[in-house]
C-alpha positions as CSV (number, residue, x, y, z in Angstrom):
1,M,0.1,-0.2,-0.1
2,V,1.4,3.1,-0.8
3,N,2.2,5.6,2.4
4,I,-0.1,8.4,2.6
5,G,2.2,10.1,4.8
6,D,4.8,10.1,2.3
7,L,2.7,11.2,-0.6
8,K,0.9,14.2,1.6
9,S,4.2,15.5,2.6
10,L,5.0,15.9,-1.3
11,A,2.0,17.1,-2.0
12,N,1.8,19.6,0.8
13,S,5.4,20.8,-0.1
14,I,4.4,21.4,-4.0
15,Q,1.1,23.1,-2.9
16,A,3.4,25.4,-0.4
17,V,3.6,28.1,-2.9
18,A,1.0,30.8,-2.3
19,S,-2.2,29.0,-2.9
20,P,-5.5,31.0,-2.7
21,F,-7.5,28.2,-1.4
22,R,-5.3,27.6,1.3
23,A,-5.3,30.9,2.0
24,Y,-9.3,30.7,2.4
25,L,-9.1,27.6,4.5
26,S,-6.5,29.6,6.7
27,D,-9.2,32.7,7.0
28,L,-12.2,30.7,7.3
29,H,-10.0,28.9,10.6
30,A,-9.4,32.1,11.9
31,K,-13.1,33.5,11.8
32,Y,-14.4,30.4,13.6
33,K,-11.3,29.4,16.1
34,P,-13.1,31.8,18.6
35,L,-16.7,30.5,18.1
36,N,-16.7,28.6,21.7
37,T,-20.5,28.1,21.5
38,G,-21.4,24.4,22.6
39,K,-20.3,21.9,24.9
40,V,-18.2,18.8,24.7
41,A,-20.2,15.8,24.7
42,D,-20.2,13.9,27.9
43,Y,-23.1,11.3,27.5
44,I,-20.0,9.0,27.1
45,P,-17.6,9.7,30.2
46,E,-13.9,9.1,28.2
47,L,-15.5,12.4,25.4
48,T,-15.3,14.7,28.0
49,Q,-11.2,14.3,27.9
50,A,-11.5,16.6,24.5
51,R,-10.3,19.8,24.5
52,P,-12.9,23.1,23.4
53,E,-10.1,24.6,21.7
54,W,-9.2,22.1,18.8
55,F,-10.3,23.0,15.6
56,G,-9.4,21.5,12.2
57,I,-10.6,21.7,8.6
58,C,-9.3,19.8,5.6
59,V,-10.1,19.5,1.9
60,V,-9.1,16.2,-0.6
61,T,-10.1,16.6,-4.2
62,T,-10.7,13.5,-6.3
63,D,-7.1,14.3,-7.8
64,G,-5.6,13.9,-4.4
65,R,-4.8,17.2,-4.0
66,V,-4.6,18.1,0.3
67,F,-5.3,21.1,1.7
68,D,-5.6,21.6,5.5
69,V,-5.7,24.0,8.7
70,G,-5.7,23.9,12.0
71,D,-5.6,20.5,14.3
72,C,-6.0,18.3,11.1
73,D,-4.0,15.9,12.6
74,Q,-5.5,15.4,15.9
75,V,-6.9,12.4,16.4
76,F,-10.5,11.6,18.2
77,T,-13.3,8.9,18.1
78,I,-15.4,8.3,14.7
79,Q,-18.3,7.9,16.5
80,S,-21.0,7.7,14.8
81,I,-19.6,8.9,11.3
82,S,-18.8,5.0,11.1
83,K,-22.2,4.5,10.3
84,A,-22.2,5.8,6.9
85,F,-19.2,3.3,6.1
86,V,-20.4,0.2,8.2
87,Y,-23.3,1.0,6.0
88,G,-21.6,0.2,3.1
89,L,-20.0,-2.5,4.1
90,A,-23.2,-4.0,4.6
91,L,-24.6,-3.7,1.2
92,E,-21.1,-5.1,-0.7
93,D,-22.2,-8.5,2.0
94,H,-25.5,-8.7,1.0
95,G,-26.8,-6.5,-1.7
96,R,-29.6,-3.7,-1.5
97,E,-33.2,-5.6,-1.4
98,Y,-31.5,-7.4,1.5
99,V,-30.4,-4.5,3.8
100,N,-33.2,-2.5,3.0
101,S,-35.6,-5.5,4.6
102,K,-33.4,-4.8,7.8
103,V,-33.0,-1.3,8.0
104,S,-35.0,1.1,6.0
105,V,-33.7,4.7,4.3
106,E,-36.3,7.0,6.1
107,P,-35.1,10.1,8.0
108,T,-37.0,10.2,11.6
109,G,-36.5,13.3,12.6
110,E,-36.1,11.7,16.2
111,A,-32.9,11.7,18.3
112,F,-29.9,9.7,17.1
113,N,-30.5,7.5,20.4
114,A,-34.3,7.2,19.9
115,I,-36.1,3.9,20.8
116,V,-38.5,4.1,18.0
117,L,-38.8,1.7,14.9
118,D,-40.9,2.0,11.8
119,E,-44.4,0.9,13.0
120,K,-45.5,-0.9,9.7
121,T,-42.0,-3.1,9.1
122,N,-40.6,-2.8,12.4
123,R,-37.5,-1.9,11.0
124,P,-35.3,0.8,12.4
125,Y,-35.8,3.9,10.3
126,N,-32.5,4.2,8.5
127,P,-28.8,3.1,9.4
128,M,-27.6,6.4,10.7
129,V,-29.8,6.3,14.2
130,N,-28.1,3.9,16.9
131,A,-31.0,1.2,16.2
132,G,-30.3,1.2,12.3
133,A,-26.5,1.3,13.0
134,I,-26.5,-1.5,15.0
135,A,-28.7,-3.4,12.8
136,T,-26.3,-2.7,10.1
137,T,-23.6,-4.2,11.9
138,D,-25.1,-7.2,13.0
139,L,-25.0,-8.0,9.2
140,I,-21.0,-7.8,8.8
141,K,-20.2,-11.0,7.8
142,G,-16.9,-13.3,9.7
143,D,-16.2,-16.4,11.0
144,S,-16.0,-14.6,14.6
145,A,-15.4,-11.6,16.1
146,T,-12.4,-10.8,15.6
147,D,-12.7,-12.0,11.8
148,R,-15.8,-9.6,11.7
149,L,-14.1,-6.7,14.0
150,K,-10.7,-7.1,10.8
151,R,-13.1,-6.5,8.1
152,I,-14.0,-3.2,9.7
153,L,-11.0,-2.5,10.3
154,D,-9.2,-3.2,6.8
155,M,-11.9,-1.3,5.3
156,F,-11.1,2.2,7.0
157,L,-7.3,1.2,5.9
158,R,-8.9,1.7,2.3
159,Y,-11.0,5.2,2.7
160,T,-7.9,6.3,4.9
161,G,-5.5,5.0,3.1
162,R,-3.3,4.5,6.2
163,K,-1.3,1.5,6.8
164,E,-3.0,1.2,10.4
165,I,-6.0,1.9,12.1
166,D,-6.3,2.1,16.6
167,I,-9.1,1.4,18.7
168,N,-9.2,4.1,21.7
169,V,-9.7,1.2,24.1
170,P,-10.5,3.6,27.5
171,V,-13.6,4.8,25.0
172,F,-15.2,1.4,23.6
173,L,-15.6,0.6,27.5
174,S,-16.5,3.3,28.4
175,E,-19.4,3.0,26.0
176,K,-19.4,-0.9,26.5
177,A,-20.5,-0.1,30.5
178,T,-22.8,3.1,29.6
179,G,-24.4,1.8,26.8
180,H,-27.5,0.4,28.4
181,R,-30.2,2.5,26.4
182,N,-28.3,0.8,23.2
183,R,-28.8,-3.0,25.0
184,A,-32.4,-1.6,25.0
185,I,-32.6,-0.6,21.4
186,S,-31.4,-4.2,20.2
187,Y,-33.4,-6.1,22.2
188,L,-35.9,-4.6,20.9
189,M,-35.1,-5.0,17.5
190,L,-34.2,-9.0,18.6
191,N,-38.1,-9.2,19.2
192,F,-38.9,-8.3,16.0
193,G,-36.3,-10.1,14.2
194,M,-34.7,-7.1,12.8
195,V,-31.0,-8.4,14.1
196,T,-29.8,-12.3,15.3
197,D,-29.4,-13.6,18.5
198,R,-25.7,-12.4,18.8
199,I,-26.3,-9.1,20.6
200,D,-23.8,-9.0,22.9
201,E,-20.8,-9.6,19.8
202,T,-22.9,-7.2,17.8
203,L,-22.6,-4.3,20.0
204,D,-18.8,-5.2,20.8
205,L,-18.4,-4.4,17.5
206,Y,-20.3,-1.5,17.4
207,F,-19.0,-0.1,19.9
208,Q,-15.3,-0.6,19.1
209,Q,-16.3,0.8,15.2
210,C,-17.1,4.0,17.1
211,S,-13.9,3.9,18.8
212,I,-12.1,3.8,16.0
213,L,-9.3,7.1,16.0
214,I,-9.2,9.4,12.8
215,S,-8.2,12.9,12.3
216,A,-9.9,15.5,10.3
217,R,-7.4,15.1,7.3
218,D,-8.7,11.0,8.0
219,L,-12.6,12.4,7.0
220,A,-11.8,14.1,4.0
221,M,-9.9,11.2,2.5
222,M,-12.7,9.2,3.5
223,S,-15.5,11.4,1.8
224,A,-13.2,12.2,-0.9
225,T,-13.0,8.6,-1.8
226,L,-16.9,8.6,-2.2
227,A,-16.7,11.5,-4.1
228,N,-14.2,9.2,-6.2
229,G,-16.4,6.7,-7.1
230,G,-15.0,4.6,-3.8
231,V,-11.4,4.5,-4.9
232,N,-9.1,6.9,-2.5
233,P,-7.6,9.6,-4.8
234,I,-4.4,8.8,-3.4
235,T,-3.4,4.9,-3.1
236,G,-5.8,4.1,-5.8
237,D,-7.4,1.6,-4.0
238,R,-11.0,0.9,-4.2
239,A,-12.8,0.8,-0.4
240,I,-16.4,0.5,-2.0
241,D,-18.4,-1.2,-4.8
242,E,-19.1,1.6,-7.1
243,H,-22.7,0.7,-7.3
244,Y,-23.6,1.5,-3.5
245,V,-21.6,4.6,-3.2
246,Q,-24.6,6.4,-4.1
247,D,-26.3,4.6,-1.5
248,V,-24.2,5.8,1.4
249,I,-24.0,9.4,0.1
250,S,-27.8,9.4,-0.4
251,V,-28.4,8.5,3.0
252,M,-26.0,10.7,4.2
253,L,-27.6,13.5,2.9
254,T,-31.3,13.1,4.3
255,C,-29.8,11.3,7.9
256,G,-26.3,12.1,8.3
257,M,-27.1,14.7,10.3
258,Y,-29.0,13.6,13.5
259,D,-32.2,15.6,14.0
260,Y,-30.7,18.6,12.0
261,S,-30.6,16.5,8.5
262,G,-33.5,18.7,7.0
263,E,-31.9,22.3,7.6
264,W,-28.3,20.8,6.8
265,A,-29.4,19.6,3.0
266,Y,-31.6,22.9,2.7
267,R,-28.8,25.4,4.0
268,V,-25.3,23.4,3.1
269,G,-26.7,20.2,0.2
270,M,-23.8,18.0,0.7
271,P,-23.9,14.4,1.5
272,A,-22.6,14.7,5.3
273,K,-22.2,12.5,8.2
274,S,-21.0,13.7,11.9
275,G,-20.5,12.6,15.3
276,V,-20.4,13.4,18.9
277,G,-16.3,13.1,19.0
278,G,-16.6,16.7,16.9
279,G,-16.3,15.2,13.4
280,I,-18.2,16.2,10.1
281,T,-17.3,14.1,6.8
282,A,-18.8,15.9,4.3
283,V,-19.1,15.0,-0.2
284,V,-18.9,17.0,-3.2
285,P,-19.7,14.0,-5.6
286,G,-17.2,14.0,-8.1
287,K,-15.3,17.4,-7.0
288,L,-13.6,16.6,-3.3
289,G,-14.3,15.7,0.4
290,I,-14.3,17.8,3.3
291,G,-13.3,16.5,7.2
292,T,-13.6,18.8,9.7
293,F,-12.9,18.3,13.8
294,S,-14.2,20.4,16.7
295,P,-15.7,19.1,19.9
296,L,-18.2,21.8,21.2
297,L,-21.1,20.5,19.9
298,D,-25.0,22.2,19.6
299,E,-27.9,20.5,21.3
300,K,-28.4,17.6,18.3
301,G,-24.6,16.5,19.0
302,N,-23.0,18.3,16.0
303,S,-20.0,20.2,16.1
304,V,-20.9,24.0,15.8
305,R,-17.9,25.5,14.0
306,G,-18.0,22.2,11.7
307,I,-21.1,23.1,10.8
308,K,-20.3,27.0,10.2
309,A,-17.0,26.0,8.5
310,C,-19.1,23.5,6.0
311,E,-21.7,26.3,5.3
312,D,-18.9,28.6,3.9
313,L,-17.5,26.5,1.9
314,S,-21.0,25.4,0.3
315,R,-21.9,29.2,-0.2
316,D,-18.7,30.3,-1.8
317,F,-17.9,28.0,-3.8
318,G,-21.6,26.9,-5.2
319,L,-21.0,23.4,-3.6
320,H,-24.5,22.6,-2.6
321,L,-26.0,20.0,-4.8
322,F,-28.6,21.9,-6.1
323,N,-27.2,24.7,-7.0
324,V,-27.5,26.6,-10.3
325,A,-26.3,29.6,-9.8
326,K,-22.8,31.1,-10.3
327,A,-20.5,30.4,-7.4
328,E,-19.2,33.4,-5.7
329,R,-15.5,32.0,-6.5
330,D,-15.0,29.6,-8.8
331,L,-13.4,26.1,-6.7
332,Y,-10.9,24.9,-9.4
333,D,-9.8,28.3,-10.2
334,W,-8.7,28.6,-6.6
335,I,-7.0,25.3,-6.0
336,E,-5.3,25.5,-9.6
337,S,-4.0,29.2,-9.5
338,R,-0.8,30.2,-7.9
339,D,-1.8,34.1,-7.8
340,V,-4.4,35.6,-5.6
341,P,-7.4,36.1,-8.0
342,D,-8.8,39.4,-8.5
343,G,-11.2,40.1,-5.8
344,W,-9.6,38.3,-2.7
């Protein structure tokens, strides 16, 4: 596998010449760095260790260029962002129709940890809420718990281009010790035949996938991989079958930002997934991926600074999926140019 660290260093040294897009990101970071509203997640005790001042923004294009500013190397636990990518693995394991028989794709408007299933089908509403994510994780194939975990970790290696992926064991144990609500959800789904009876194994796997350590740069690379049809833009490794990319990013757009998803689709218009660790990953199909990290969360569990940064990027460069107006700035002019464009 290509060493992503070496390639990134080379790419960054090439781009170090006055890049207006890098300058734009620096200004964007400076604009929202002083924003101290929100609070660090505390319902999982270990998450309270995050420092409120951490803030990073990274953009990776589908041709492999990396632009980052701030705390983009700071690792944190992926949490709910893992749901989107594990959903993709479940689709590869079983196909669209079978997965859909166990997990729907409808937005709920409910909190991510709501104990609620569709009244008609008894399915969890979508794979981005806890109920749907647990059902999705239950679908991951493997001969043992270790084999199933290895398959998930290998998938994240392909998305990030890393040589190794670590799990934050204290966070995993903290989630396991306090995960009573997720156990209740699991047994309710078992009653309706939505999950198998290996509840403890699947919950351990779910808590471990949420405890994977990533960075804002990793999140940008992961979303750039989806934007690139499932192929990592730097390593060239395929992370997901191209036939399932549209499934993953469609559900990200409609359900990926908890019960803020409708507002996000309206204001930002990029398929995205957030996590209570403070990360947001956003996809601009065919163009780029965005990763942000700031652990200060709003009341819905989304990163306050991350939302603001994505709002500005979407508006300034016309990245909203349904934008038909001329963007304030042409993204590729800014990325390609070595000089400051007029109006900078």
